[in-house]
Rosetta silent file (secondary structure, phi, psi, omega in degrees, C-alpha in Angstrom):
SEQUENCE: MIIVVLAVLKLAAPSIATELYFQPDSSFGLIGDTVTVSAYITASDTVRGFTVYMYYDTTLVDLAAAPVPGSLISSVPGLDFRFADHIVSAPNWLEVGATIFGGTYWAGPGELFRLRLVYRGCGDVPMNADVELWRPNGSYIPGTFNPPVFLICDRVPQAPDSLTIQWTGSAAELHWRAVMFDTLGRALIEPPLYRVYRSTIAPIPGPYAAIDSTTSLFYLDVNAHDDQSEYRVDAHGQ
SCORE:     score description
SCORE:     0.000 S_00000001
   1 L     0.000  143.137 -172.822   46.527   32.034   44.145 S_00000001
   2 L  -110.900  115.259 -177.758   44.213   29.125   43.519 S_00000001
   3 L  -100.202  119.772 -175.116   44.077   27.855   39.899 S_00000001
   4 L   -96.136  129.425 -176.319   40.907   26.043   38.971 S_00000001
   5 L  -112.810  116.331  178.196   41.249   23.598   36.019 S_00000001
   6 L   -97.210  118.281 -175.114   38.137   22.829   34.139 S_00000001
   7 L   -96.559  130.961 -178.105   38.003   19.477   32.292 S_00000001
   8 L  -103.720  116.527 -179.401   35.682   19.182   29.454 S_00000001
   9 L   -97.537  120.139 -175.753   34.605   15.539   28.972 S_00000001
  10 L   -96.525  116.010  178.714   33.601   14.870   25.361 S_00000001
  11 L   -77.319  136.146  179.109   31.126   12.087   25.019 S_00000001
  12 L   -69.970  139.927 -178.402   31.325    9.767   22.167 S_00000001
  13 L   -69.264  145.472  176.670   28.468   10.150   19.689 S_00000001
  14 L   -63.683  143.698 -178.272   26.118    7.129   19.521 S_00000001
  15 L   -70.650  139.004  176.691   26.812    4.809   16.542 S_00000001
  16 L   -96.637  131.240  176.011   24.240    5.406   13.652 S_00000001
  17 L   -66.794  145.628  171.643   22.910    2.262   12.069 S_00000001
  18 E   -80.057  130.647 -174.345   23.677    1.782    8.483 S_00000001
  19 E   -98.223  136.082  168.275   20.483    1.713    6.395 S_00000001
  20 E  -106.423  127.186  176.817   19.884   -0.731    3.455 S_00000001
  21 E  -132.729  171.917  176.735   17.266    0.507    0.921 S_00000001
  22 E  -116.266  147.067  165.713   16.130   -0.270   -2.526 S_00000001
  23 E  -129.953  122.266    7.317   15.827    1.914   -5.538 S_00000001
  24 L   -76.863  153.681 -179.693   13.193    2.215   -6.851 S_00000001
  25 L   -72.854  -26.666  178.573   11.367    1.813   -3.463 S_00000001
  26 E  -139.310  132.853 -169.485    8.146    1.077   -5.177 S_00000001
  27 E  -127.265  135.037 -178.376    7.761   -0.795   -8.466 S_00000001
  28 E  -109.146  144.714  176.188    4.576   -1.026  -10.680 S_00000001
  29 E  -174.315  176.945  176.954    3.878   -3.813  -13.241 S_00000001
  30 L  -116.401  167.504 -177.828    1.596   -6.427  -14.673 S_00000001
  31 L   -55.564  136.627  179.250    1.758  -10.287  -14.483 S_00000001
  32 L    89.721  -13.912  177.960    4.864  -11.456  -16.560 S_00000001
  33 L   -69.256  149.446  170.567    6.700   -8.073  -16.187 S_00000001
  34 E  -114.289  149.655  177.994   10.241   -8.066  -14.891 S_00000001
  35 E  -139.251  142.197  178.489   11.816   -5.347  -12.754 S_00000001
  36 E  -110.113  128.249  177.504   15.353   -4.652  -11.738 S_00000001
  37 E  -126.485  150.537 -174.098   15.952   -3.123   -8.306 S_00000001
  38 E  -121.465  133.529 -179.629   19.200   -2.163   -6.634 S_00000001
  39 E   -99.444  123.421  176.812   19.989   -2.476   -2.910 S_00000001
  40 E  -115.955  155.566  172.478   22.051    0.383   -1.539 S_00000001
  41 E  -117.178  152.307  174.164   23.593    1.135    1.800 S_00000001
  42 L   -83.137 -174.919 -174.400   24.107    4.485    3.444 S_00000001
  43 L   -56.317  142.882 -179.284   27.526    5.611    4.927 S_00000001
  44 L  -147.096  162.910  167.644   29.101    2.740    7.003 S_00000001
  45 L   -58.377  170.763  170.676   32.163    1.666    8.954 S_00000001
  46 E   -66.160  131.504 -175.058   34.667   -0.514    6.945 S_00000001
  47 E  -110.293  135.074  177.087   32.940   -3.715    5.931 S_00000001
  48 L  -106.725  -22.868 -179.629   34.410   -7.071    5.377 S_00000001
  49 E  -166.554  171.320 -179.330   31.071   -8.919    4.643 S_00000001
  50 E  -154.156  153.710  163.308   27.215   -8.892    4.724 S_00000001
  51 E  -140.516  138.298  177.133   24.191  -11.017    4.574 S_00000001
  52 E  -119.753  120.580  177.640   20.712   -9.848    3.809 S_00000001
  53 E  -103.964  111.923 -174.803   17.738  -12.125    4.450 S_00000001
  54 E  -110.037  137.095 -175.535   14.693  -11.020    2.421 S_00000001
  55 E  -120.408  128.219  179.246   11.068  -12.143    3.042 S_00000001
  56 L  -162.873  166.539 -175.769    8.341  -11.672    0.478 S_00000001
  57 L   -80.825  105.594  179.888    5.425  -13.552   -1.134 S_00000001
  58 L   -79.531   -2.718  171.494    7.137  -15.613   -3.788 S_00000001
  59 L   -82.051  -16.094  172.585    3.891  -16.836   -5.347 S_00000001
  60 L  -103.800  -31.041  177.472    3.493  -13.218   -6.496 S_00000001
  61 E  -131.790  128.606 -175.850    7.067  -11.985   -6.998 S_00000001
  62 E  -131.460  151.128  179.820    9.786  -14.428   -7.976 S_00000001
  63 E   -67.359  132.846 -178.496   13.540  -14.212   -8.650 S_00000001
  64 L  -104.011  -17.197  179.457   13.987  -13.957  -12.528 S_00000001
  65 L  -157.281  165.837  170.472   17.888  -14.148  -12.613 S_00000001
  66 L   -65.125  132.484  174.998   20.802  -14.546  -10.206 S_00000001
  67 L   -57.314  149.602 -173.892   21.571  -11.641   -8.103 S_00000001
  68 E  -123.991  145.996  175.208   24.660   -9.683   -9.140 S_00000001
  69 E   -64.084  143.792 -179.321   27.055   -7.626   -7.020 S_00000001
  70 L   -88.636  173.355 -168.403   26.649   -3.908   -7.192 S_00000001
  71 L   -61.335  -21.333  179.009   29.087   -1.287   -8.150 S_00000001
  72 L   -70.295  -34.432 -175.613   30.337   -0.718   -4.526 S_00000001
  73 L  -121.343   -6.018 -169.441   31.735   -4.246   -4.205 S_00000001
  74 L   -61.145  -31.576 -176.912   31.887   -5.829   -7.738 S_00000001
  75 L  -104.538   13.350 -179.621   35.590   -4.933   -8.254 S_00000001
  76 L   -78.205  131.500  179.387   36.904   -5.597   -4.806 S_00000001
  77 L   -64.264  140.887  172.713   39.690   -8.310   -4.789 S_00000001
  78 L    81.973   17.261  175.885   38.801  -11.519   -2.992 S_00000001
  79 E   -65.734  125.742  166.404   34.962  -11.132   -3.345 S_00000001
  80 E  -116.721  101.903 -177.092   32.980  -14.180   -2.618 S_00000001
  81 E   -96.564  138.469 -172.597   29.416  -13.300   -3.638 S_00000001
  82 E  -149.707  159.551  173.910   26.629  -15.807   -2.954 S_00000001
  83 E  -153.504  152.173  174.752   22.792  -16.223   -2.804 S_00000001
  84 E  -136.820  140.777 -172.150   20.307  -18.840   -1.832 S_00000001
  85 E  -140.699  143.006  169.771   16.508  -18.881   -2.864 S_00000001
  86 E    63.774   37.412 -178.662   13.483  -21.022   -2.324 S_00000001
  87 E   -74.786  159.582 -168.374   14.971  -23.436    0.139 S_00000001
  88 L   -64.794  -35.935  179.039   12.580  -26.018    1.369 S_00000001
  89 L   -81.841  -11.801 -178.254   12.284  -24.771    4.927 S_00000001
  90 E  -146.256   71.544 -176.522   11.832  -21.061    3.885 S_00000001
  91 E   -60.522  -23.479  179.530   10.113  -20.855    0.482 S_00000001
  92 E  -102.258   32.460 -175.014    9.545  -17.067    0.838 S_00000001
  93 E  -125.620  140.096  176.933   13.096  -16.308    1.718 S_00000001
  94 E  -128.636  112.626  177.374   15.949  -14.988   -0.339 S_00000001
  95 E   -97.398  134.914  170.216   19.475  -14.743    1.064 S_00000001
  96 E  -133.548  129.981  179.270   22.221  -12.541   -0.543 S_00000001
  97 E  -150.116  177.050  173.545   25.574  -12.072    0.938 S_00000001
  98 E  -159.996  151.327  176.172   29.304  -11.595    0.389 S_00000001
  99 E  -134.149  140.449  179.180   32.584  -11.920    2.031 S_00000001
 100 E  -101.150  118.366  172.892   36.023  -10.410    1.266 S_00000001
 101 L  -102.269   85.964 -175.861   38.859  -12.902    1.503 S_00000001
 102 L   161.200 -162.763 -171.321   41.863  -10.625    1.607 S_00000001
 103 L  -111.401    5.928 -179.603   42.935   -7.316    2.967 S_00000001
 104 L  -104.003  112.960 -178.747   41.083   -4.914    0.656 S_00000001
 105 L  -105.356 -163.475 -172.768   37.703   -3.978    2.278 S_00000001
 106 E  -152.890  171.832  177.694   35.085   -1.433    1.411 S_00000001
 107 E  -150.498  150.340  179.259   32.601    1.099    3.061 S_00000001
 108 L   -77.827  165.362   22.857   29.305    2.606    2.177 S_00000001
 109 L   -95.400  162.765  170.146   27.504    4.507    0.781 S_00000001
 110 E   156.709 -179.993  179.701   26.881    2.748   -2.573 S_00000001
 111 E   -74.157  118.963 -178.525   25.206   -0.096   -4.550 S_00000001
 112 E   -86.249  -53.039  175.421   25.475   -3.341   -2.750 S_00000001
 113 E  -156.605  173.423 -177.762   23.714   -5.767   -5.150 S_00000001
 114 E  -126.552  150.349  179.826   21.000   -5.900   -7.887 S_00000001
 115 E  -132.683  135.392  165.060   17.905   -8.243   -8.166 S_00000001
 116 E  -105.897  118.819 -171.766   15.901   -8.977  -11.212 S_00000001
 117 E  -125.098  154.898  179.282   12.348  -10.107  -10.338 S_00000001
 118 E  -119.311  141.053 -179.504    9.338  -11.309  -12.253 S_00000001
 119 E   -90.941  127.439 -175.905    5.708  -10.720  -11.304 S_00000001
 120 L  -110.341  -18.525 -172.532    3.555  -13.926  -11.044 S_00000001
 121 L  -155.715  165.344  177.516    0.260  -12.633   -9.455 S_00000001
 122 L   -86.317  144.456  178.278   -1.728   -9.499   -8.563 S_00000001
 123 E   151.756  174.481  173.531   -1.320   -7.848   -5.273 S_00000001
 124 E  -106.562  119.477 -168.660    0.769   -5.450   -3.199 S_00000001
 125 E  -118.311  100.869  173.259    3.825   -7.245   -2.074 S_00000001
 126 E   -74.471  163.203  177.695    6.119   -5.686    0.577 S_00000001
 127 L  -131.389  129.148 -179.183    9.625   -7.103    1.150 S_00000001
 128 E  -114.154  155.463 -177.504   10.944   -7.220    4.726 S_00000001
 129 E  -153.718  159.459  164.478   14.577   -8.100    5.538 S_00000001
 130 E  -115.193  135.357 -174.706   17.179   -8.661    8.268 S_00000001
 131 E  -114.977  133.502  174.204   20.591   -7.042    7.590 S_00000001
 132 E  -128.671  122.503  171.550   23.894   -8.209    8.907 S_00000001
 133 E  -123.424  144.299  177.216   27.085   -6.369    8.296 S_00000001
 134 E  -141.478  152.806 -176.111   30.401   -6.992    9.993 S_00000001
 135 L   -79.622  170.959  178.061   33.805   -5.264   10.147 S_00000001
 136 L   -62.155  -23.694  177.119   37.093   -6.840    9.398 S_00000001
 137 L   -79.682   -4.347  178.821   37.587   -7.783   13.043 S_00000001
 138 L    94.628   -1.720  178.474   34.307   -9.739   12.886 S_00000001
 139 L   -77.997  153.604 -174.265   32.213   -7.286   14.979 S_00000001
 140 E   -86.944  145.683  174.107   28.823   -6.468   13.778 S_00000001
 141 E  -103.809  130.105  179.508   27.694   -3.042   12.345 S_00000001
 142 L   -61.049  135.949 -178.448   24.185   -2.101   13.344 S_00000001
 143 E  -137.191  143.361  173.716   22.066   -2.237   10.197 S_00000001
 144 E  -126.671  159.586 -175.593   18.349   -1.306    9.329 S_00000001
 145 E  -122.145  129.417  177.261   16.144   -1.956    6.364 S_00000001
 146 L  -100.589  105.543 -166.685   13.848    0.361    4.599 S_00000001
 147 L   -69.484  133.438  174.081   11.227   -2.026    2.951 S_00000001
 148 L   -88.280  171.032  176.955   10.280   -1.662   -0.741 S_00000001
 149 E  -139.691  138.764  171.712    6.843   -2.632   -2.098 S_00000001
 150 E  -105.675  114.505 -169.093    5.929   -4.142   -5.367 S_00000001
 151 E   -99.088  104.260 -173.257    2.484   -3.075   -6.818 S_00000001
 152 E  -104.409  131.788  172.562    1.327   -5.762   -9.369 S_00000001
 153 L    84.513  148.726  173.340   -1.713   -5.268  -11.708 S_00000001
 154 L   -63.678  145.336  176.865   -3.671   -2.125  -12.279 S_00000001
 155 L   -81.544  101.490  176.245   -5.951   -0.851   -9.555 S_00000001
 156 L   -91.660  108.495 -170.969   -9.457   -1.367  -11.072 S_00000001
 157 E   -71.996  151.166  179.111  -11.820    0.523   -8.739 S_00000001
 158 L   -64.048  163.165  175.235  -14.835   -1.231   -7.330 S_00000001
 159 L   -74.773  136.210  173.922  -18.352   -0.118   -8.609 S_00000001
 160 L   -62.477  151.477  179.757  -19.846    2.788   -6.683 S_00000001
 161 L  -120.199  175.241  172.428  -22.773    1.890   -4.375 S_00000001
 162 L    51.508   46.846  175.040  -25.714    3.606   -2.776 S_00000001
 163 L   -73.619  130.670  177.553  -26.583    5.660   -5.834 S_00000001
 164 E  -129.984  145.933 -179.186  -29.642    7.873   -5.082 S_00000001
 165 E  -121.629  126.844  177.399  -31.544   10.145   -7.503 S_00000001
 166 E  -117.520  121.962 -177.423  -33.545   13.163   -6.461 S_00000001
 167 E   -91.186  131.789  178.498  -35.757   14.891   -9.019 S_00000001
 168 E  -129.638   74.449 -179.435  -35.927   18.707   -8.792 S_00000001
 169 L    66.679  -99.484 -176.054  -38.280   19.716  -11.528 S_00000001
 170 L  -105.130   19.910  175.082  -36.263   19.599  -14.847 S_00000001
 171 E  -137.930  160.658 -176.758  -33.033   18.241  -13.282 S_00000001
 172 E  -121.022  125.537  172.051  -31.894   15.065  -11.531 S_00000001
 173 E   -97.300  121.319  175.191  -29.441   15.204   -8.557 S_00000001
 174 E  -110.808  137.398 -177.414  -27.349   12.101   -8.216 S_00000001
 175 E  -128.950  148.550  176.384  -25.367   11.082   -5.181 S_00000001
 176 L  -158.753  166.129  176.626  -23.192    8.044   -4.427 S_00000001
 177 L   -76.353  148.321 -179.911  -20.559    6.821   -2.098 S_00000001
 178 L   -74.527  140.699  171.283  -16.840    7.187   -2.564 S_00000001
 179 L   -89.623  125.325 -174.348  -15.014    4.294   -3.850 S_00000001
 180 L  -110.231  -15.848 -175.012  -11.897    3.577   -1.791 S_00000001
 181 E  -132.147  160.455  174.608  -10.683    0.173   -2.852 S_00000001
 182 E   -90.828  178.627 -175.901  -10.055   -1.761   -6.062 S_00000001
 183 L   -63.709  -10.966  179.875  -11.521   -5.010   -7.069 S_00000001
 184 L   -99.996    4.099 -179.955   -8.708   -6.967   -5.250 S_00000001
 185 L    81.010   12.504  176.407   -9.630   -4.974   -1.939 S_00000001
 186 L   -83.893  149.846  171.980   -6.339   -2.840   -2.136 S_00000001
 187 E   -67.207  141.174 -179.663   -6.705    0.861   -1.232 S_00000001
 188 L   -75.059  144.632  177.579   -6.720    3.094   -4.319 S_00000001
 189 L   -75.576  -28.709  176.587   -3.578    5.192   -4.792 S_00000001
 190 L  -151.174  158.466 -178.126   -5.659    8.300   -5.867 S_00000001
 191 L   -62.540  138.578  179.489   -9.483    8.912   -6.130 S_00000001
 192 L   -72.071  166.538  170.407  -11.224    7.503   -9.216 S_00000001
 193 E   -98.932  126.434 -174.930  -12.943    9.236  -12.006 S_00000001
 194 E   -95.540  129.812  176.094  -16.649    8.552  -11.945 S_00000001
 195 E  -109.935  130.010 -179.923  -18.476    8.239  -15.220 S_00000001
 196 E   -97.033  129.004 -178.170  -22.268    8.901  -15.404 S_00000001
 197 E  -116.372  144.286  172.794  -24.585    6.998  -17.756 S_00000001
 198 E  -129.896  141.615  173.630  -28.192    7.709  -18.624 S_00000001
 199 E  -126.230  151.836  174.113  -30.858    5.638  -20.375 S_00000001
 200 E  -101.063  128.958 -174.990  -34.389    6.543  -21.353 S_00000001
 201 L   -99.686  -15.285 -177.827  -37.210    4.265  -20.063 S_00000001
 202 L  -147.977  138.716   12.308  -40.091    6.020  -21.741 S_00000001
 203 L   -81.255  -19.522  179.001  -41.787    6.081  -24.270 S_00000001
 204 L  -128.177  122.695  178.600  -39.187    3.513  -25.451 S_00000001
 205 L   -59.542  137.298  178.581  -36.389    1.981  -23.362 S_00000001
 206 L  -122.490  168.706  179.836  -32.965    2.825  -24.638 S_00000001
 207 L   -76.661  156.201  175.856  -29.430    1.723  -23.989 S_00000001
 208 L   -72.820  139.729  179.246  -27.278    3.459  -21.376 S_00000001
 209 E  -125.261  138.335  175.916  -25.082    6.250  -22.864 S_00000001
 210 E   -74.916  136.253 -176.108  -22.210    8.047  -21.059 S_00000001
 211 E  -119.832  -16.606  174.062  -23.128   11.671  -20.561 S_00000001
 212 E  -177.213  168.185  174.029  -20.230   12.973  -18.386 S_00000001
 213 E  -133.112  147.539 -175.791  -17.436   12.239  -16.033 S_00000001
 214 E  -149.986  159.640  175.499  -16.526   13.756  -12.632 S_00000001
 215 L  -101.297   -5.266  179.788  -14.268   13.288   -9.630 S_00000001
 216 L   -80.619  169.126  178.082  -17.068   14.487   -7.321 S_00000001
 217 L  -101.001   24.113 -174.272  -19.618   12.336   -5.436 S_00000001
 218 E  -149.423  137.165 -179.899  -22.443   14.566   -6.893 S_00000001
 219 E  -140.948  135.438  175.930  -23.690   15.022  -10.384 S_00000001
 220 E  -114.564  117.501  176.004  -26.667   17.379  -11.539 S_00000001
 221 E   -99.961  102.294 -179.556  -28.259   16.416  -14.768 S_00000001
 222 L   -82.920    1.462  177.748  -30.075   19.316  -16.214 S_00000001
 223 L  -105.850   14.434  178.708  -31.122   17.387  -19.272 S_00000001
 224 L   -62.137  147.012  179.670  -33.106   14.906  -17.251 S_00000001
 225 L  -113.502   79.228  178.120  -36.575   13.904  -18.532 S_00000001
 226 H    36.614 -126.526 -178.555  -38.450   13.925  -15.269 S_00000001
 227 H   -96.091   24.947  176.299  -38.898   10.186  -14.238 S_00000001
 228 H   -95.211    8.015  179.805  -38.328    8.972  -17.717 S_00000001
 229 E  -118.968  146.756  170.723  -34.510    8.494  -17.188 S_00000001
 230 E  -121.830  160.860 -171.562  -32.544    5.922  -15.379 S_00000001
 231 E  -132.105  150.571  166.120  -28.806    6.278  -14.336 S_00000001
 232 E  -142.119  145.862  179.725  -25.713    4.212  -13.657 S_00000001
 233 E  -127.722  130.731  173.442  -22.369    5.401  -12.372 S_00000001
 234 E  -124.400  168.150 -171.795  -19.035    3.458  -12.608 S_00000001
 235 E  -119.958  138.234  179.422  -15.549    4.197  -11.455 S_00000001
 236 E  -138.465  152.712  170.941  -12.236    4.239  -13.522 S_00000001
 237 L   -67.254  145.608 -167.494   -8.724    5.040  -12.779 S_00000001
 238 L   -84.904    0.000    0.000   -7.647    8.585  -13.605 S_00000001
C-alpha cells in the first residue's frame, strides 16, 4: 500500500498598512474661526512610537494651540509627546510625535492626537502627511495617510454670463450658462440658486426688482412687456 501525504502550505497574509485619518475629514469655517480635529489610526501592531509630518498652507491655516495626546496614548506610562511647528527650513510643516520610554506599549485603533487650528485666509487647504510608526523592537509599521481638507470662507458663486433673451409674443425666454465656480475660482460644492430680476425701460425706466428664483438655466417670464423689459440674473448659494 502506498500512502500519499498531502502537505498544505499556508501562506502568510500580507501586512496591511495602518491608516492615519482625521475626524472630521473636512472642516468649514470663516477667517478667525478655530477648529479642533482629531487624528486617529486604524488597527495596528504594538507601537512604541510614531512621528507624523504634516504639510499644509500655514498662511491660510495655522496652529492655534499646542497639540495634545489623544485618548489612545494619553495615559500610557513613560509617554514623551512632542511637536515642532514653523521651523525656518519648513514653514508649512508641522511635526507631531511620541515615544514610550518603558515597557507599556499600545496598539490601534484609537485617537492618537488632537490639533486646534485657526483660519487665516480664504481657500481650500488640503493637508498631506508622512506617517512613521515603529514597534518596540524598532522595526517600522507600514503607515498610510487619508488627507483632510479645510474649506475656508463661504463659496460665493460667480455671476452668470451669456444671458440671452428671446421674445415669444407675450413672454420672454431667458437662458444663461451654468455657474461652476465661486469668486475665488473654487469649484462649487452644489449648484447655485439663480435669482431673476426685471426692470422696465419704457415708458419710464425703473429699478431692477427680483421676480423669481430657480435652479434651472432657463426662465420663462410670462409677465414680460414685449421689448419694454430688461433682465439681470445672479447666483447665490442654496
